[in-house]
Each structure stands twice: as C-alpha cells, then as structure tokens.
N, C-alpha and C positions, 0 to 999 in steps of 0.2 A: 960468579953467577950462581953457584951452588948455594952460597950463603943467602943470596937474595931469594931463592926458591924456598929455603927453610923459613925465612922471615915471612914470606907471603902466606905460608901455611898457618902461621900463628897469628896473622893479622885478620881479625874478624870484622873489619870495617870495609873491606874491599872485595871485589870479585862478585860472582854470581851467588848471592846469598840463598836463593831458593834451593840450590843443590848443595851449597856449602853447609847448610844447617844439618841435613840428614847425614852427610858424610862426617860431620863433627859429632853428631849424636850417636851414630851407630857403634863406634868403638866404646862409648860409655855404656850403651845398652848391653853390649857383649861383656863388658867389664862387670856389670851388675849380675849378669847371668852366670858368670864364673863364680862370683861371690855366692850366688844362690846354689850353684852346683855343690859348694861345700856342704850345705845343709842337706841337699838332695842325696848326695852320696852318703852322708852320715845316716840319713833315714833308710836308704836302700841297704846299706851295710848291716845296720842293726836289725832291720826287718828280715833279712835273708840269712845272715850269719851270726847274729847276736841274739838278743832277747825277743825278737819277733815284733809284731805290730804293737804290743804293749810298750816296748822300748821306743818304737817310732813315735807313738802317741805322746809319750813323756817328753821327748825332745820337741815335738811339734807344739805341745801345749805351752812351751816357753816363748813362742814366737811373738806374741803380743807384748810381753814384758821386754824382751830383747829389742823389739822394734821401737818401743817407747824410749828406751835409753839411747840406742844408737841414733835414731832419727833426730832426737833433741840436739845432740852434739854435732851431728853431721849438718843439721840446719844452721847451727852457729857458725860452722866452717864456711857456709855460703857467704857470710859477712866478709870473710877473707877473700873469697872469690871475687866479690863485687869490688872491694877496695883495691885489689891488685889489678883487676880488669880496667877499672877507671883510671888507675895510675898509668897503665900501659897505653891505654887509648889516648891519654893526654901527653904521653911521651915523658913522664916524670919518673926516671929511674931511681932516684934517691927515695922517693915516697914508696915506690914498689918494693925496694929492698927493705925498708922499715916494716912494711906489711908482712913480707916473707919471714923475716926474723921473728917478729912478734907472734905470728901465727904458729910457728914451730914451737916456741916456748909454751904457748897456750895449750897446744895439743898434748904435750908431755904432762903438764900440770893437771889438766882435766882428766887425762887417761888414768893417772895414778889415783886421783881422788875417787873417781867413779868406780874403778876396779876394786878398791878396798871397801868402799861403801856397799857395792853390789854383792860382794862375797859374803858379807855378814848379814845383809838384809834379805837375801833371796828366800830363805825358808819362811820368813814372816809374810812376804808378799804372796807367795804361792798358797799359803794357808788362808790368807785374806781372800784370795780369788776362789776359794772353795774347790781347789783342784782335787779331783777324786782320789781317795786313799790308795787306790790300786796303782796310781802312777806317781804319787807325791815323792816317795824316796828316790826314784830314778830321776824325776824332774829336778829335785834339789841338787842331786849329785852332778848332773850335767851343768846346771846354771852356775853353781859355785865355781866350777873349773872354768867355765866360759868367761866369767868376770875377771879371772886372772889375766886373760889375754886382752882386755879392754884397752890398756895403754897402747898396744900395737895397732889396734883398730883405729884409735884416735889419730895416731901419728900418720898412718897410711892415708886416712880420709882427708886430713888437712893438707897433706902433701899432694894428693890427687887433685884437690880443689885448686891448689896453686898452679899446677901444671895446666889445668883446664882454663884457668883465668889467663894464662899466657898463650892459649890457643893450641895446647897439646893434649888431645883427648886419647891418643893412641898409647902413650907410654904407660899409663895406669893399666891398660889392658894387657900389655906385655908382662907386667909384674904379676898381675892376677893369674895369668896363664901358668907362669912358673910356680907360683905358690899353690895353685889348684892341683898341679901334678904332685906336689909335695903332700897335699892334703889327702889325695887318693891313696898314695903309697902308705902313709901312716895309718889311714883308716883300715886298710887291709891287714897291715902288720899288727896293729893293736887289737883289732876285733877278731880276725880270723886266726892269726898265729898265737896271740897272747890271751884271747878270750876275755877282753876287757869290757865289751858291750858299750854302754852309754859313756862310761868313763874314758874308754879308748877314743871314741870319736870326738869327745870334748878336747882331749889333749892333742889330737891330730889337728883340730881347728886352730888351737893356739899356736902350734908350730908353724902352720901355713900362714897365719896372720903375722907372725914375727918375720917370716921371710919377705912378705909383701912390704912391710914397713921398712925393713932394712934396705931393700932394693930401691924404694922410693926416696929414702934419705940419701943413699949413695948417689942416685942420679942427680938430685938437686945440689949435691956437693960437687960432683965431678963434671957436670955439664957446664963448662966455662963459657960455652957459646950461647947459653940461655940468656933471656932478657935480664933476669936476675938469678942468682944462685947462692947457696949457703956458703958462707966463709966463717968457719967455726970460731976463729979468733975475733971476729967482728960481730958475732951475734949479740945483740943488745935488745932489751925490752923497751919499746917505745910507747909512751902513754898516748901520743897523738895517733899512732897506728891502732892502738887498742880501742880508742874512742870511735875511730872510723869503722873498725870491725864489728864492735858490739852494737853500733847504731843500726846496722842491718841484721847482725847475727842474733842478738837477743830476741827481737820480735819474731824472727824466723824460728828460733828455738821454742818460744812460747806457742807459736802456731803448731809446731810439731807435737808439743804436749797436748794442745787442744784437739789434735787428731787422735793421738794414741791413748790418752786417758779413757775416753769413751770406748775405745777398742778393748781395753782391759775389762771394762764393765760388760761389754758385749760377750767377751770370752767367759766371764763369770756367769752371765745370764745363760749362756749355752749349757753350762753344767746343771742348770735347773730343768732342762727339757728332758723328760724321761717318759718311756712308754709312748713313743711318738709313732704315728701310723703314716706310712707312705704306700699308696696303692693298695690299701687294705692289709699291709704287712706290718706287724709290730716291730719297731726298731729300738733295741735296747740303748741305754745311754752310752755304753762303751763304743758301740758302732757309730753313733752320732758324732762323738768326739773324734774318732778315727777318721771318719769321712770329712769332717771340718778341717782337721789338720792336714789331710792330703790335698784338699782343695786349696787351702791357704798357700801351700807350696807352689801349686800351679799358677795361682794368681800372681805370685811374686815375679814369675817370668814375664807375664803380661805387663805388669806395672813397670818392669825394667825399661821398656820402650817409652812409656809415658814420662817416667822420671828423667830419662836421658834427654828427651826433648825439652823438658822444663829447665834442666841444667844448661842446655844449649841456649835457651832463651835468656837466662840471666847472664851467661858469659858473653853472648853476642851483644845484648843490650848494654851490658856493663862497659864493654870496649867502645861501642858507638856513642854512648852517652858521654864518656870521657873525651871522645873525639868530636863531640857536638854535631853528630850526623843525624839530624831529626828524621829525614826521609827514610833512612835505613832502619831506624827504630820501629817505625810504623810497619815497614815490610816484614821485619823479624816477627812481629806479633802474628800476622796473618799466615806467614809461611809455617811457623811452628804449629799453629792450630790446624792447618791443612794436613801436615804430616801426622799429627795426632789422630785425625780421623782415619787416615790411611792405615796406620799401625793398628788402631783399634779394630778396624774391620778385618784385617788379616788374622788377628788373634781370635776373633769371634769364629771365623771360618774353621780354623784349626781345632779349637777346643770344643766347638759344637759338633764337629764331625766325628771325633774319636774320644769322647769323654771317658768311656769305660776303660779304654786302653791306657789313657794318661793316668787316671786315678789308681789303676791297678798296679802302677809302678811303686806306689807307696803303701798299698794295703795288701796284707797277706792273711790267709786263713789261719786261725789258731789262737790259743790263749784267750778264749772268751770273745774273739772277734769273728763275726760272720762276714765274709768278704762282700757278698752281694748286697747285704744290708748297708754296710759302710759306704759302698760305692753309690748306692741310691741316695743316701744322706748327703754325700759329698757333691753329687750332681745338683742338688737343690741349691746349695751355696754357689757352686761354680757357675751355673747358668745366670744366676742373679748378678753376680759380681762382674764376670767377664763381659756379659751382654750390655752392661751399662758403664764400663770403664771409660768410655769416651768422655762422659761428663766429668769424671775425675781428672782426666787429662786437661780439659778446658780450664778447670779450677786451678790445677797445678801450674799451668803456663801463665794464667792470669796473675797469680801471686808472684812468680819469679820475674815476670815482665816488669812489675812495679818495683821489685827489689833492685833490678838492674839499674833503675833510675834513682836508687837510694831512698825509696819509699817502702819501708818494711813494716811499719806499724799497722797500716790499713789491712793488709792480708791477715795479720794476726787477729785483729778485732773481728774481721769478717768470719774467720774460722771459728772463733769462740761463739759467735752467734749462730752460724749456720751448721756447724758440726757438733760442737760440744753440747750446746743447748738442745738442739733437735734430738740427738741420740740419747742423751740422759733423760730428757722428758719422756721420750717414748718408752725407755726401759722401765721407768718407775711409774708409768701410767698405763698405757694401752697394753704393753707386754704382760702385765699382771693379769689381764683378762684371758680366760681360756681360749677364746677364738683367735687371739693374737699371740698366744704362747706357742709359737711354731718357728721352725727354722726359716721358713719363707719370710715371715714378718720381721724376724730378728735381723735378717740381712737386708731386708728392704730399706732399713734405716740408712744404709750407705748411699744408694742412688738418690734417695729422697733428699739427704743433706747436700749431696753434690749439686743437684739441680737448683736447690734453694740458693746456694752460694753462687752458682753461675749467673743467676738472675741478679743477685745483689751486686756482682762485680761490674755489670754493664755501666751504670751511672758513675760508679767509683773510678773505673779506668778512664772514662771520658773526662772526668774532673781532674784527676791527678795527672794524666797525660798532658792536658792543657797547662796545668801549673808547672810541670817539669819543663815543658818546651819554652814557656815564658822565661823561666830561669835561665835556660840555655841562651835565649836571645839576649838577655841582659848581660850575661857573661861575655858573649860574643862582641857586643857593643863596647863594653869596658876594655876588652882586649884590643880592639881596633883603635880606641882612643889613646890607650897607652902606647901603642906602636907609633901613632902620629906624633904624640908628644916627644 
C-alpha cells in the first residue's frame, strides 16, 4: 500500500490536477528561492561585513551574464525532462533509462566545457558590457571563481529535472536546503572570519553547489525504488536518447539565449544612464546601478513562482502526452495560468506594500552610495517589473505547454521575434533619444515584449494543439489496430 501511495505522488496523469499542480510547483518555487538565497546572503554578507554596497553591486552586476549561461543550459535540460516524462507516461522504462543515463553524461560534459570557457572569457565580456571601472576588478574576481563551480550547477540541474519528470519535485528542495545551510556557514566563515569579501562568497557558493550536486547524484543512484535510477556500470551514451533530448532542448536553449542576450544589452544600456533625476533629485550612476542590482534580486524571488508553474506545466503535459490523455492536457494549461495570476497578485501586494524595506536589505550607505537615492532608483525598476510579471508568466507557461507536447521550435522563434527583436530595436533607436533615455523606458521594454508574445501565442497554441492532438488520435488508432491483429 505504501508503495502505491509513492507511485501515485509521481503520477501526474491522475487525481485532482487543479490542486496537484500548485502542490507540485510549490516545492520547486521554494527550491529556486533557496538558490536565490545563496546570492541574497552573499550580497547581504559583503554589504554588511565585507566591502559594502560596492562589493554588493559588483556581484549583482554579474547577474545578467550568469543568467544567460545558466538559463541556456537549464533550458536544454528541459529536453531531458520532456523525454523522460513522455517515457514514464507511456510506461516505457527502457527508454526512460536511456534518457537518464544520457542526460547525466551530457550534464558533466557541458559543465566542464562551460566552466573552462567562462573562466577565461569573463574579463572580456565584462569589459564589453562597459562595466564601471569602480566595480570591474571585484566583478571579474567573483565571476571567474563562480565559473569554476559550473560543472556542479549543471549536474544538479539536470538531476533535478530528472526527478521532476518522474513526479518528484520535493527531493531537489531537500538538497537545496542542506546546501543552503552550507552556503551560509561558509559565507560567514570566509567573509567575517577570514575577511575574503567577494572572493569568499564566490568560494562559499561553489562549495554549496558541490554539495547539492553530490546529494542529487547519490539519490538517483541509491533510490532503487525510483522509476529509473543510475546504475554506474550500465551508464551508456544513447544517440537515440540524445536526439530526443535535443529536439526539445536545443530550441529551448536558443529561446533562453533570445531572452538573455537582450538582457545583457539592457544591463549595458543601464551603465549609460548618468545624472538621472527622480522627483527633482539628481541620482548618480553608482546609485542607479546599486538600485537596479537590488531590485533584480527581489524580482528573482517573484519569478521563482512563475518559473515553478511553467516547469510544472511541462512536466504534467509531458506525462499526459505520453499517456495520450488529451482532456488532461487542456486542463493543465488553464490550471497553470490560473495559479500564475494568483501568484503574481500575491507578489504585487507584498512588494508594493514594503518596497523600501525590501530594497534596503541589499543597499547600505557608504563608499559613494547614497541609500535613499539607490532605493528610489530601485523602486522605478521594481514596480515596473513586478507589476507586470503576470504577462511573463503567461508567456513562460505557453512555451512550456508546447514543449510538453514535443513542439519546442515555435516558442524559440516567437521569443526571437517578440523579445530579442523588440528589445534590441528599442535600445538602438528610441532609447538613444533623451526623452526615452530613462530607467522607466529602459525597463518598459520587458512588459512590452511579454504582451507582444502573449498575443502571438494565441493562434500558435490553437494550431499546434490541434496538430498534436491529431497525432495522438492517429497513434491511438494504430495501437488499437495492432492489439486487434
């Protein structure tokens, strides 16, 4: 009986899906929040016990570049999620095992390549972004060390996607909780006791990432009751599994690049805003950057809920598509969108009620930073982003909904048109004009692109959904004919 209960928890094709989706997504959101807490604690530690707000800004200035790299390869791992979820939904253990083994090998290879490349290219990219001279040395120091830990990040994220594809969204949370405690301990040890500042929090992050990766691998190895698990002597690379993974993963990775490359350009554009006035007060560039960095950290916590719901969408749709449950797939789309609206409204209430208190966690007076100015600059970005994140959630769920049915190219193309083109065109045209060269208009490009994509998705989803369901009907008929024969 206990075994049946465990199986029911990992079966995303049965039960009350309306409540099952948020219960599945919540542990993932908390998992992401724990990951964000690494950076938050890093920033808080250096701001209060290390080099102050300047060190905090140096770390925060790397977020766009780090997000570009991490999101690209995490997006590729979504291909593994879909492939394994489809196999589990279809009850094909051999296929699922091939996907698991191949995904594990891919994570190690990609992690090593990206880590080495990023270590050496970091100074070049930061200089290309026109990172202010006051923070360049600290930013480079942090980023080079951070890239040394990329192999652990890759292994953990691929393993976490495997667990979620099998219906287990809680285990990654447990591992992140443990590694988070490790991160806090080493932050305090390196920064407070050893006075290592930026370098200290970077090494603390690597150690915590190593812990989460090791725990995830151990679980996939020792959990013999799992649908599939790692058997080291049987790990083999499968070209068939690779093709299945990259069919969804590569377009998803391209979509991640389409999101994050414009974000790098936006970060670069931010550095060109100087002597900016808010309510008649002149805000220096250092305060603008500090405010933007602190707002970016807050936004990450809001996006954690949106991202969790989109991953829930791809996991649920993936299993139900493999099980050929058409009615469930339609329900999953509307249920995840409903919960996206609920989560977005809750986040708006919290952030709009106490913005100064939240931003002040990351902004401290001193070393050329005026706290009040930085908070005012941060609020301009925070209100714009959090107030419109619901449109980002609609877009994210739309894309993952299609991927769960193995249609990954359309979301990538839509993103290239709606995000990449819109944001780049704005930066190199209207943003160059004095009246648009402001924090408000720079970040207005985000909701503008989200709304454009949401509109484009409407006919695309209707067309692809019909095509995917017709394919299911044909497969169902063929299966019935084979059974009769």
